[in-house]
C-alpha atoms as one frame of an Amber mdcrd trajectory, in Angstrom:
protein
  10.919  -4.603  -7.152  14.097  -3.633  -8.851  16.773  -1.366  -6.959  18.903
   0.912  -9.073  21.899   2.731  -8.214  21.343   6.220  -9.818  23.295   9.438
 -10.231  22.373  12.830 -11.474  24.238  15.145 -13.812  25.998  16.724 -10.960
  27.404  13.605  -9.895  25.414  12.758  -6.813  24.791   9.017  -6.226  21.623
   7.523  -4.870  19.294   4.562  -5.065  15.593   4.242  -6.290  13.270   1.327
  -6.167  11.069   0.545  -9.337   8.347  -2.037 -10.042  10.226  -2.688 -13.352
  12.713  -1.297 -15.996   9.800   0.056 -17.771   8.498   1.741 -14.652  11.858
   3.316 -14.154  11.693   4.553 -17.708   8.303   5.932 -17.471   8.963   7.851
 -14.205  12.106   9.438 -15.653  10.195  10.419 -18.698   7.432  12.062 -16.778
  10.028  13.799 -14.536   9.083  11.977 -11.462  12.551  10.947 -10.551  14.798
  13.658  -9.012  18.099  13.662  -7.205  17.580  13.978  -3.433  20.607  16.235
  -3.088  20.172  18.770  -5.735  16.740  18.074  -7.190  17.995  17.420 -10.742
  15.789  15.496 -13.062  18.580  14.462 -15.218  19.041  11.098 -13.690  20.641
   7.794 -15.166  21.207   4.239 -13.965  24.788   3.236 -13.022  26.442  -0.166
 -13.852  25.303  -2.703 -11.206  25.930  -6.532 -10.577  22.801  -8.529 -10.818
  21.156  -9.691  -7.613  20.957 -13.405  -7.525  18.147 -14.787  -5.374  18.699
 -17.679  -3.250  16.573 -19.484  -0.610  18.892 -18.183   2.136  18.839 -14.746
   0.771  15.069 -14.807   0.531  14.857 -16.003   4.174  17.154 -13.371   5.440
  15.187 -10.693   3.537  11.832 -11.925   4.957  13.265 -11.911   8.429  14.387
  -8.208   8.162  10.883  -7.394   6.815   8.870  -9.254   9.264  10.781  -8.822
  12.732   8.974  -9.687  15.805   7.553  -6.319  16.725   6.139  -6.153  13.202
   4.553  -9.631  13.598   3.050  -8.566  17.018   1.537  -5.460  15.520   0.002
  -7.412  12.469  -1.284  -9.791  14.950  -3.043  -6.906  17.018  -4.179  -5.346
  13.673  -5.532  -8.884  12.626  -7.475  -9.208  16.029  -9.039  -5.741  15.530
 -10.191  -6.561  12.004 -11.617  -9.944  13.114 -13.493  -8.166  15.953 -14.911
  -5.652  13.378 -15.974  -8.448  11.211 -17.662 -10.232  13.953 -19.374  -7.163
  15.257 -20.807  -5.860  11.920 -23.123  -6.816   9.177 -21.640  -7.769   5.923
 -23.981  -6.243   3.372 -21.649  -6.962   0.429 -22.230  -4.915  -2.755 -24.919
  -3.114  -1.215 -22.470  -1.188   1.215 -22.889   2.238  -0.319 -26.687   2.027
  -0.262 -26.827   0.740   3.320 -24.200   3.282   4.548 -26.212   6.279   3.113
 -29.631   4.879   4.577 -27.797   4.739   7.911 -26.389   8.178   7.522 -29.568
   9.851   6.485 -31.558   8.095   9.371 -33.426   5.619   6.992 -32.128   2.584
   8.619 -31.133   1.768  12.288 -27.389   2.545  13.294 -25.290  -0.456  13.214
 -21.917  -1.496  12.031 -21.423  -2.355   8.400 -18.843  -4.150   6.219 -19.123
  -4.708   2.640 -17.587  -3.629  -0.776 -17.499  -0.245  -2.641 -15.451   0.829
  -5.632 -12.891   3.687  -5.177 -15.443   6.098  -6.706 -18.265   4.999  -4.457
 -16.073   5.338  -1.324 -14.944   8.928  -2.372 -18.664   9.778  -2.841 -19.670
   8.404   0.519 -16.745  10.592   2.110 -17.820  13.564   0.081 -21.246  13.177
   1.500 -19.879  13.232   4.970 -20.377   9.562   5.585 -17.461   8.187   7.729
 -15.851   4.977   6.265 -12.640   3.263   6.334 -11.219   0.412   4.561 -10.193
  -2.856   6.471  -6.555  -3.575   5.776  -5.519  -6.709   3.923  -2.809  -8.288
   5.980  -0.057 -10.905   5.073  -0.745 -14.520   5.832   1.008 -15.867   8.966
   2.911 -18.330   6.828   4.740 -15.499   4.994
C-alpha cells in the first residue's frame, strides 16, 4: 500500500491509501477520489519524503496492527471456524449442488463446507439458500 498526502484545488489537505501509483491514477481518472471536506474531484499528490522500511519499523507496524485484543478476537474466530469445519461435511466443488439438494429437500439436512465461485454463491443466495464464506485468517506467526 502507498499513502499519499493529497490536496484539492480548494487547498484542503488529506491523505489516501492506494495499492499502487497506477491505482491512484486510475481512481483519479474515474473520479473515485474526492476531498473529504468539500467533495472536489480535482485532487493532486503533494510532495512527500519516501518511507524507508526497516525491520524495527515493520515490527512496530505489526504490533500496532495486531494488538492483544485483535489477536484474541482472531483466536476466537479461528476456534469457531475450526468447529464449523469439524462439524460439517466438506463436499469440495460439489457445494452448490449439495446446498441446493438440502434446500429443496432432496437430501438430508446437514452442515456443508465447500467451494463455490462468486457467481455460484450469488445464485445460491438469490434462490434463498443461506450460505456464508468462512474467513481466511492470518497465520499466528504474522
